[in-house]
Structures are given as C-alpha cells and as structure tokens.
C-alpha positions in Angstrom: 91.1 87.8 135.1 91.2 87.8 131.3 94.0 86.1 129.4 96.4 88.6 127.9 96.8 88.5 124.1 100.1 87.3 122.9 102.2 89.3 120.5 103.8 92.7 120.1 102.1 96.0 121.0 102.5 97.4 117.5 100.1 99.9 116.0 99.5 101.2 112.5 98.0 100.3 109.1 99.1 97.9 106.4 97.7 98.2 102.9 97.3 94.7 101.4 96.6 94.1 97.7 94.3 91.1 98.4 94.4 88.3 95.8 91.4 86.3 94.7 90.6 83.0 96.4 91.1 84.0 100.1 88.8 85.6 102.7 89.4 88.9 104.3 89.6 87.2 107.7 92.4 84.9 106.4 94.3 88.0 105.2 94.0 89.7 108.6 95.2 86.5 110.3 98.2 86.3 108.0 99.1 90.0 108.6 98.8 89.6 112.4 101.1 86.5 112.3 103.6 88.3 110.0 103.9 91.2 112.5 103.5 89.0 115.6 100.9 91.6 116.5 98.6 91.2 119.5 95.6 92.8 117.8 94.4 93.2 114.2 91.3 94.0 112.2 90.3 95.2 108.7 88.2 98.1 107.3 85.6 96.6 105.0 85.2 93.0 103.9 86.0 91.9 100.3 84.4 88.8 98.9 86.8 85.9 98.5 87.0 86.3 94.7 87.5 90.0 94.8 90.9 91.7 94.7 92.4 95.0 95.7 92.7 97.2 98.8 92.2 95.5 102.2 93.3 97.9 104.8 94.5 96.0 107.9 94.7 97.8 111.3 97.1 96.7 114.0 97.0 97.5 117.7 95.6 101.0 118.5 94.8 101.6 114.8 91.9 99.2 115.2 90.2 102.1 117.1 90.2 104.1 113.8 88.6 101.3 111.7 85.1 102.9 111.7 86.4 106.0 110.0 87.8 104.0 107.1 84.7 101.8 106.9 82.6 105.0 106.6 84.9 106.6 104.0 84.2 106.5 100.2 85.6 103.5 98.3 86.2 102.9 94.6 85.6 99.6 92.8 86.5 98.6 89.2 84.3 95.7 88.1 83.1 93.8 85.0 79.4 93.0 84.5 78.5 89.9 82.5 75.2 90.6 80.7 72.7 87.9 79.8 72.9 85.8 82.9 71.6 86.0 86.5 73.2 83.8 89.1 72.3 82.7 92.6 75.2 84.6 94.1 75.1 87.6 91.8 78.7 86.8 90.8 80.5 84.2 88.6 80.6 81.7 91.4 76.9 81.0 91.5 74.8 78.8 89.3 73.0 80.5 86.4 69.3 80.8 87.3 68.1 82.8 84.3 69.4 84.0 81.0 68.5 86.5 78.2 69.6 87.0 74.6 69.1 90.8 74.9 72.3 93.0 75.0 72.2 96.7 75.8 73.9 99.4 73.8 76.5 101.7 75.3 74.1 104.6 75.4 71.4 102.5 77.1 73.9 101.5 79.8 75.0 105.1 80.4 71.4 106.2 80.7 70.5 103.4 83.1 73.5 104.3 85.4 71.9 107.6 86.3 69.3 105.8 88.5 72.1 104.3 90.6 73.9 107.6 91.6 73.1 109.6 94.7 71.2 108.3 97.7 69.7 105.0 96.6 68.1 102.0 98.2 69.9 98.7 97.7 68.8 95.1 98.5 71.9 93.1 99.5 72.5 89.7 97.7 71.0 86.5 99.1 74.6 85.4 99.6 75.8 88.2 101.9 76.8 88.7 105.5 73.6 90.6 106.5 71.7 89.1 109.4 68.2 87.8 109.0 66.6 86.9 112.3 70.0 86.7 113.9 71.6 84.4 111.2 73.8 85.4 108.3 72.0 85.4 105.0 74.6 83.4 103.2 74.1 80.5 105.6 70.4 80.3 105.0 71.0 80.8 101.2 73.3 77.8 101.2 70.4 75.7 102.5 68.4 76.7 99.5 66.2 79.3 101.4 64.9 82.3 99.5 64.8 85.3 101.8 63.1 88.7 101.8 66.0 91.1 102.5 65.1 94.7 103.3 66.5 97.4 101.1 69.2 99.5 102.7 70.4 103.1 102.0 73.6 103.6 100.0 75.3 106.7 98.8 76.8 106.4 95.4 79.1 109.2 94.5 79.9 108.0 91.0 79.1 105.1 88.6 80.6 105.3 85.1 81.1 103.1 82.1 84.8 102.6 81.5 84.9 100.2 78.6 82.8 97.9 76.5 85.1 95.1 75.3 82.2 93.1 73.7 78.4 92.9 73.8 78.4 90.5 76.7 80.6 92.6 79.0 80.9 96.1 80.5 83.6 97.5 82.7 82.4 100.0 85.3 83.8 102.2 88.1 81.8 102.6 91.3 82.6 105.1 94.1 80.3 104.6 97.0 79.9 104.9 100.8 79.6 102.4 103.5 77.6 99.2 103.0 77.6 99.0 99.2 77.3 95.6 97.4 78.8 95.7 93.9 77.0 92.4 93.2 73.7 94.1 93.8 74.6 97.0 91.5 75.4 94.5 88.7 72.2 92.5 89.4 70.0 95.6 89.5 71.6 97.1 86.4 71.0 94.0 84.4 67.4 93.9 85.5 66.9 97.6 84.7 68.3 97.0 81.2 66.1 93.9 80.8 69.0 91.7 80.0 70.1 90.4 83.5 73.6 90.5 84.8 76.2 89.5 87.4 79.7 90.5 88.5 82.4 88.7 86.6 85.4 90.5 88.2 85.8 92.9 91.1 88.7 95.0 92.3 88.7 97.6 95.1 90.9 100.4 93.7 91.0 102.5 96.8 89.5 102.8 100.2 89.6 106.2 102.0 93.2 107.2 102.0 94.5 103.8 101.0 95.3 102.9 97.3 95.8 99.4 95.8 99.0 100.6 94.0 100.5 100.9 97.5 99.4 97.5 98.7 101.6 94.6 99.5 101.0 91.1 98.1 100.7 88.2 100.4 103.8 86.8 98.9 105.8 89.8 99.9 104.3 89.8 103.4 105.3 86.2 103.7 108.8 86.9 102.5 109.3 89.7 105.0 107.4 88.2 108.0 108.8 88.9 111.5 111.5 91.3 110.1 112.1 95.1 110.5 111.7 95.4 106.7 108.0 94.5 107.0 107.7 97.0 109.9 108.9 99.7 107.6 105.7 99.3 105.5 103.4 100.0 108.5 101.6 103.3 108.1 100.8 105.6 111.0 97.6 105.2 113.0 96.5 108.7 112.2 96.1 107.8 108.5 92.8 106.3 109.6 91.7 109.7 110.7 92.3 111.8 107.5 88.7 112.7 107.2 88.7 114.3 110.7 90.3 117.7 111.6 93.4 117.5 113.8 93.6 119.7 116.9 96.8 120.0 118.9 96.9 120.2 122.7 99.4 120.9 125.4 101.0 118.3 127.8 98.5 118.8 130.6 95.6 118.3 128.2 97.2 115.2 126.8 97.3 113.6 130.3 93.6 114.5 130.9 92.5 113.1 127.5 94.5 109.9 128.0 92.6 109.4 131.2 89.3 109.8 129.3 88.6 113.3 130.6 87.7 116.5 128.6 90.5 118.8 128.0 91.4 122.2 126.3 92.7 122.1 122.8 94.1 124.6 120.3 91.0 124.9 118.0 90.8 126.2 114.5 88.2 125.6 111.8 85.9 123.4 113.9 82.4 124.0 115.1 80.6 122.9 118.3 79.9 119.2 118.2 82.4 118.4 115.4 84.3 115.1 115.7 88.0 115.6 115.6 91.2 114.0 116.7 93.8 115.4 119.1 97.5 115.3 119.0 100.4 116.3 121.2 103.8 116.7 119.6 102.5 114.9 116.6 101.4 111.8 118.6 97.6 111.0 118.4 96.0 111.2 121.8 92.2 110.7 121.3 89.2 111.1 119.1 86.2 113.1 120.4 83.7 115.9 120.1 84.7 119.6 120.2 82.7 121.6 122.7 83.5 125.1 123.8 87.2 124.9 123.6 87.4 121.4 124.9 87.4 117.9 123.3 85.4 115.2 125.0 87.1 112.0 124.1 85.3 108.9 122.8 88.4 106.9 121.9 91.7 107.2 123.6 94.9 105.9 122.1 97.5 104.1 124.2 100.7 105.1 122.4 104.4 105.3 123.5 
C-alpha cells in the first residue's frame, strides 16, 4: 500500500513572478510548503537566472499542466552581440568573440528566418536527454554533443530596442519547447557577430501574466494563511484554450467514474478536445464524439 502524501487537498493555480538565482523546482517546493499542499507542479521550466511567469499548479490543477505547457509564451530578452558562450547565456565562459556589430535593419531582416515553423538545436547546457542522460550533465564534464534539431513554432520575434551596438532587446512569442538561448546563439551566428542571452524574462504564459505574479517574499509572508489562499486561481484557468461543455448531474457522475456521458454541445466537432463542467465545477477533459465526451482526465473536486 502506497504512502499517502501529506498536506491539504487544495487545487488551483498560483502565478509566481520568479526571481533570478533560483530553480523552477525550488519555487514549486516553496509554493507547496506555503500552501501545505499535497501535490504541486509547474508548467514550463525557467532557467535559474531567468525571471517572470512560473505558473504553479496545486492538487487537481496538475492535471491541466500539459495545456499550459503547450500554450504560447512570451519572452522579453536581451542579446549580447560579439560573444559566444558555452551555455549560450551570461553564465558560461566566452568561447569565441567578434568585433562585428549588426545594424538595426540587419537585425530586423535576420529575424524573419526565425518566425513560423522552424528547427532549433537546444543548447549543450539543457535538460534534453542524450542516450538517457541530461545534456547539461554531460556538458559539465566537458563533453561536446550532437543534439538533434527539434521543431518549434515561433509566432513572433521582434526588435524592441537597441540601447547600444553591443545589445539588442527582443520579444519572442513561441510554442512549446522553445529555447531563447538558442535563438540568441543562432541569431548571432546568422548575423556573423556571435551572441548570447544576457537577460531573460517570461512576460506571459498562456493565460498567466507576470504582472499578476506574486514574489517569493510575499508568498513567504503569507504562508499558511487564508490570505495566500485568496490568490489561488481556479483549476479551469489551465483549460482556457479548450471549449467548455456543460452537462447534467447524471452525466457528471458517469464522467467522474471515467465513463463517456452526454453533454450539451455547441461549437465543437467530432474528435475535438474539450472540458466538461456541471454547475460551474470542472468534471473532466476528453474528446467529443457524437453527443458524448469520452474522458481522458477526471477531476476530483468537492
């Protein structure tokens, strides 16, 4: 018999404005402790030196994490031209340099190649697995690896500001699996001047905005209090990209037991993924088929 997790059965999302100098996992552990929650996870890792939105899911909301992970995200970042580093950011040693500096028009022209469906090679220092081992662990041992390019959808990549010849401030809106460090590295190579990320901030992630995020200091100050609970956002905010279909009480019981059930359908097609509610309470996520929803995730809610 498995050991029962300690903590409260509390569900929802907390938007954290992550500071630099801490891992995403450490933020999740802090939030879980502050809520005394029995389960927590996050939707999309941020590098330790990156700041901005880290959406933390508690309880049943962890079942909606994939939908936030798959959603578009926006990053504001600064590229430092003239230097390539081992880590593709400011933490790594400089491994090559260049005296060339691109003009604004050159940068804007080069950005076009990074928009749409592109192929991107993750950094050597990344969490991708190579032969079952994280790339960053092998990179720390000095190993140079061949990492296969991966598809990435980039919705937008724009030049925001050019404070001086060495730096450019950019905004990236992309889908799942994007590495901003790779964008900076590849942009520098395309411009012939090299480059790396100097600063990185995730501005928004799906429905969650950095302006609404709590600092770790505020979370600490309100830990284990009803005041902190008041900042918890409903589970269904993780499902905003899916249509909501209501159902009656009998269907709610069937769906909670993992069985297909009739729903009140409007604006969905056969095979569409959706979420089902009863009296405003989320019941399940599943596929719509001929008047019924076949559940793939069931929410245990009060």
